[in-house]
N, C-alpha and C positions, 0 to 999 in steps of 0.2 A: 162680471167683475165684482168681487167682494172686497169692500174697502172698510177698514176699521178706523173709527174716528176717536181721537183722544179728546176727552171732555174738557181739557184745559182751554180749548179754543172757544168754548161757550161762555167762559167766566166773564162777567161784566167788567170792563175796564174803561178808562177815559176815552180810548180810541175805539170803543166797541162798534161804533157805527160803520167805520171802514171795514173792520173785521167781519161784521155781520153781512155787509154787501158781498164780500168775497165768498162767504159761506153759501149765500144764495146763488152766486154764480157757479160755484162748485157743484151744488146740488143739481142745478139745471144741466150742467155738462154730464154729470154722472147719469142723470135720467136719460139724456140723449143717447148714451152708449149702453143703456140697460144695466147700469151699475147698481149695486146694493150697498147702502151705507149702514154700517153696523156699529153698535156700541157694546163694549165689554161689560159684563155684569159687575166685574171688580170696580170699574170706573163709577158705576151707579152707586155702589157702596161707599166709595170715597167721597162722592158729592153729598151723599146723605149724611155724612159726618161733618159737613161744613158748618161751623158755628154761626156764620152769617146767614140768618134765616131768610132774609129777602133774596140774597144771591142764590141760596140753596133752592128755594122754591122756583126761581126763574130758570135755573139750569135744569132742574128735574122736569119742569114743564116742557122744555125744549127737547130733552132726551126722549120723551114719550113718543115723539113722532118718528123715531128710528127703530130699526130692528135690533133686537138683542142677540149677540153672538151665542149660538146654541152650543152647549157642551164644550166650553173652551178648554183647550189643553192645559194641563197643570205641570209647571216646570219642576215640581218637587221630585227629587230622586232621579232627575235626568242628568247623569254624570257628564255627558258631553256639554250640556249647557252650563253646568256648574263649574266647568273648567275656566270659564270666562269670568264668572261673578261670585263664585263661592257657593256654599250650601244655602239654598233659597230659604229653608225653614229657619235659618239662624239670622235672617235679615229683620231687624227690629223697626227700621224706618218704613212707615206705611207708604210714603210717596215713592221711595226707592223700589219697594216691592211691587207697587202698582206699575211702575215703568217696565220692570222686567217681565211682568205677566203680560202686558200688552205686546212687548217685543217677542215673547215666546209664541204668541199666536201667529206672528209673521214667520218666525223661525220654523214652526211646525206646519206651515202652509195652511192654517185654518182660514187665513185671509190672504189676498194677493198683495194689498198695500195697507200701510198705516199712515194716517195724516195727523201730524202733531206740530205744534209750535215750540215744543219743549226741547231746548238744545241738548239737555242731558240725554234724552232718548236718542237723538240723532247721533251723539257721540258713542253711545252704547251699541247702536245699530252698526256703526262702522267697525266696532270692535269684533262683532260676531259675523261680519260679512254680509249683512242684509241692508246696508245703507241705500242700495239702489231701489229698495222697496219701501223706504220711509221718506215721506215728503212733507214739506211745509204746504200750507194752503195754496200759496201763489205758485210754487213749483208744480203742485198737482194740477192746477188750472192750466199752466203752460204746457205740461206734458200731455194732458188730455186734448187740448186744442191742437197740438201737433199731430196727435194720433188720428184725430177725426177729420183732418183736412183732406179734401179730395186730392188725388195724386197731383193734379196740375197746379195746386196751390202750395205745394211743399216749399217753394222758393220764396215765401213771403213772411219771414220772421221780422221782429222789430228792427228798426234802423237806428244807428247811432250817428249823431251829428257833432262836428267840432265847431263850437260857436264862441265868439268873444263874449265876455261876461256882460258887456254893456247891452247885448241883445237879449239878456235874460231878465226876468222880473224878480227883483229882490223881495217883493212882497208875496211871492208864491208861497203857499202853505208848506211846500216841500222843505223849505228852509227853517220852519218853526222849531223843529227838534234841534237843529244846529244852534239856533238862537238861544234855546233853553240851555244847551250844554255850555256854550262859550260866553253867554251874556248877550242880550239883544243888541245893545249899543256897540259892544266890541265886535260882534260878528258883522253887523251892518257896515261899520267903519272899515273892517278888513275887506269885505266884498267890494265896497265902493273904491277903495284904494287899488285893489287888483284890477278892477274894471278900468280905472283911469290909466293904469300901467299897460293896458292893452292885452291882458292875460286872456287865455282861452281855456275852455273846458270841453270834455266829451260829455254829451248829454243824450238822454232818451226823452222824447216828448210823448205824452199821452195823447189820445185822440182829440181831447179838448184843448190841447196846447200847453197844459200844465206839465211840470217836470216829473219824470218818473225815475230818473237816475242822473247823477252828477259826479264827474271824476276829473281831478286836476293833478298834474305832476309838477315838481319843483326841483331843480338842481341846487344842491347845497354844498358848502365846503367849510362850514363853521361848527362851533360847539353846539351841542344840544343842551339847553339850559334846564336840565332836569334835577330832581332831588332824589335821594340825599347827595348824589354825586352827579356832576356834569359828565356827559359823554364827550370824549375828546374830539377835537377838530379833525374832520375827515371828509373826503369827497363822498357824498351820498346822494341817492335819489329819494326824495320824499314824496310819498303819495299824500299830498296835502289835504285832499278831500276825496273820499270814496263813499258815496251813499246811494243805495238802491232801494226804491220803495215800490212794492206791489208789482214788480215785473220779474221776479224770480232770480235764482242764483246764476243763471247763464251769463247775465250781464256782468255780475261781479267777477266771474271767472274770466270773462273777456277783458275786463279792465286790468286784472292782474297780468294777463298775457301781454297786453300793451306795455305795462310797466317793465316786465322782464325784457321784452324786445328793445325798449328804449335804453335800458341799462346796458345791455349787451352792445348795442350799436355805439354807445357813447363811452364804453370802457369803464363803467361804474360797477364795482363789485359788491356794493351794499345798498340795500333799500330799507326804508323804514316808514312807519305810519304811527300816528297817535290816535287813541280812540277811548271814549268813555264807554266802558263795558256795561251793557244793560242786562236785565233779566231776559232769559231766552234769546240771547244775542246770536244772530246768524252770521255776522261778519267774522267773528273770532274763529269758529270752526272752519270757515272757508279759507282764511289766510293761513291758519295753522296747517291745513292740508297741503299747502304749497311752500312750507318751510319758514314761515314767520314765527318767531319765538318772543314771548313776553319777557321784556327786560325787567330787572329788579328795580330800576329807577322809574320815576314817574314825573308828571308835570302838575304843578299846583296853580290855582287861579284865585284871585281875591273874592270873586263873586259867588263861589261855591266851595263846599267842603269836599266835593267829589274830586278824586284824583284821576288825571288822564293817563292811561297806560301807554307804554311805548312797545311796539312790536318791530323787531329787526330781522332781516333776512340777508344772509350772505350767499352770493352766487357761487363763489369758487372756494371751497373749503381746503384745508390742509390736514395731513395726517391720515391714519388708517380708518376706514369706515366700512360699514356693512353695505351690501347692495341696496337694501331698502333706504338707508340713510342718504346715499348718494342720489337716488332717484326721487325721493320724496322731500327730504329736508333741504336738499340743495338743487331742486329742480330749477332749470332744465338740464342739469348735469345728469349723466347716467353711466353705469358701468358697462363696458363693452369687451371685457376680457373673455377668456375661454370658459369662465364660469356660467355664461349665459349663451343661449342659442341665438342665431340670427336668421331671419326669414325675409325673403323677397316676396312682396304681396302685390300681384297684379290687380289693378282696379280700373273698371271702365270709366271713361271720361265723365259721364253724367253723375256717377256716384263720387268720383274724385272731386268734382266741383262743389258738391254738397259738404263733403268732409273737410276739404282744404280750399276754401275760397281764394282765388287769385294767388295760387301757390308760387308761380314764377316771379321772383323779385319782391314778394310781399314783405319779407322781413326787413327790407330797407325802406319800403315805401310807407308802411303803416304809420310810422311816426311823423311823416310829413303830410299825412292825409288831411285834406281840407274839406272834403265833401261827406258823402254818406256811404256807410257800409253795413252789411247785415250781420246778425249775431251768430246764427247757426253756421257752422263751418269755421268759426274763429275761436271756439272754446277750446279748452285744454283736454277735458275728458270726453272721449268719443266712443262710439260703438260701430263696429264693422261687421256686416252680415255676409256670409259666403257659404259655398258648398264644398269647401276643401275636404279631401279625404284624410288630410294630415291630422294626427292627434298628438303631435309632439310638442306643441306650444305650451309654455308655462309662464307664470308670473315672472316679470322682469326681463323676459326675452325681448329681443330687439326686432322691430318691424321696419323694413325699408319698402316704402310704397312705390310701385311702378305703374305709371299711367299708360294704359294701352291705347290702341287705335293710332291716330295720326302722330301724336306727340311722342309716344314710345320712349319714355325716359324715367329714370328714378327721380323722385321729387321731394320726398318727405321722410322723416324718421319719427318713430314712436316706440314706446315700451309698453308691455302688456300688464294690465291690472289683473285680469282674469279671463279664462276661456271656458266656454260651455259648448260641448260637442253634441252633434246629432240630435237637435231639437226639432220636433214636428208640430207641437201644439202652439198655436198662435198666441194664446193667452200666456203661456209659459215664456215664450220669447219676449213678449211685451213686458213681463215681470222684470226681465234682465235689462232691457234697453230703454225703458220709458223715460228715464232721466237724461239719456244721452242721444237718443235717436233723432235723425233728421228725416225719417221715413214715416209715412202714415200707416195706420193699421191696415188700410186697404192694400197698400203696396206689400206689406209683410205677408198678407194673406195670399198674394199672387206669386210670391217667391217660391221656387221649387224647394222641396223639403227632402231630407233633413237639412237644417241649417247649423252652421257653426257661428257662435257669437264671440267676437273678440272685443273685450272692453280694454281700452288702451289710453295712454296719455300721449298727446301730440307734443313733441319737444320743439322741433323747428323744421323749416324747409331747408333742403340741402343748398349750401352756397353755390354749388356748381352741379346742375343737372347733367346726368350722363345718359347719352342716347343708347338705344338698343344695339346699334352697330358697334359702338365702342365697348359695350358690355361683353359682346361676343368676342371682339378682337383681343380683349384683355383676359379672356378665359373665365369670366364671371358667369356668363350664360352660354349654353350650347345651342339654344334655339328660343323661339318666342315662348315666354312663360304662360302656361294655360291655367295653372293653379298655384297655390302658395308653395314656394321652393325653399328648402333649408339650405343656407350657405355655410360652407365650412369656414373656419376662422380665417384662413389665409385669403380666401376670396373676399371676405368682409374687409380685411385690412386693405386689400387692393382697392376695393370700392370706396372705403373711407378716404384713402389718399386721393383718389380721382375726384371725389365730390368735395374735397377740401373741408371736411368737418374739423372744426377747431379742437385741438387736443385738450384745451382747457375744460371742455365739457365731458370728456370721457376718460382721461388717464388718471384714475384714482386707485390706490392700493386698498386691498381688503383686509379688514381686521377679523371678520367672521362671516360665515355664510348664513343667511337668514333661514 
């Protein structure tokens, strides 16, 4: 496994100690799987031009311990690549050019993965369709740990607890950044007041008992006191605190999923959060991916000149939209007209449990949950591996998952991000699924090949699961499904009516086809 490392993670910062520990952890994991860590020669040139002599010498000394990417591909005159970013030779910004050159190494498969903390590179990776191969340090660590687990340990992801604030330590270093943002006295007073009010939060605890993630929700029906204009009084769900530290983006994605489920259950059609945007901010790309948009208004504080941004998401839009807008900007809504195909996907119970933990009744119970649940299987973006001979599936098509064996019922709905057909090489398969898979590399090696990889978004569990017998009696199935089956639109409409999918999520008119 060849992994390209962006040198920005070496640059000395105030929090360098934590970052350095993560790099050492990453190096050990890569060594365990026989990975090769590479540095692009363009990055070395960029570091050599750093005017800070002390920092330059430190970074260059670290780089010497890594392998230099040999004969890196050059994006100049690659018309396909320039469709996305323009003519490379005309880019005058050295940093921008360096970003594109690093991404081009991934684009041309000179390396399998790129690890970077630069949010700009992550945004560009998404633009050209290689975001599944561009990782932050923490997400790389998480993905590698998942891949190298023995098969029997695949069911052991981190756990989330719902705890009252009075059971948490206000002095935990986890809160230091929030104290810096909001003012130490102001934040401590806010936390203490919420604790006295009996408020609870979803948290992830590190092995030493310290906080790794913290998430709170709040129902609101008042104005938002923003500037230059106040946002009008309205029933909203506020994500009052969402902070994830050193445990990867899967937790952030899970927290968003909880937010959407809560809003749907309580008939709230608008969510929002406020956030101090940082350099290389990873929260903003995550929330924007699921439809949060930065508002033109902001919030000011007396203790700082920094303005807090407001991000708003509407669940149920009006007007004509493209298929992609419905599915991404207004997730969990999706288009289900005749412009997309519908597929019934049979899935064995052991894999169903990994992808969709506690599917039956989960949509109503998750918000009342008082104990512990695990992260994998509760995220939005997932990967499904199978041996289907079908090659008809495309982006935005609908997947209706059918649990086989004793339960034999349709349970869940998703829509396709991308499909990769007839893959045989294990490393190539891992390239596509590393960010989303709940399977270990050992398991992937044992799967019969070739494999089809379906990357999809999980929207929700069906309100009413329909059994095999009823599917047959209603003419949706003719017999037990052995592989993925394409449903005609009329069969899907019958299935939709039987499963009681809420029309608010699906009935949107189209302005354009993507």
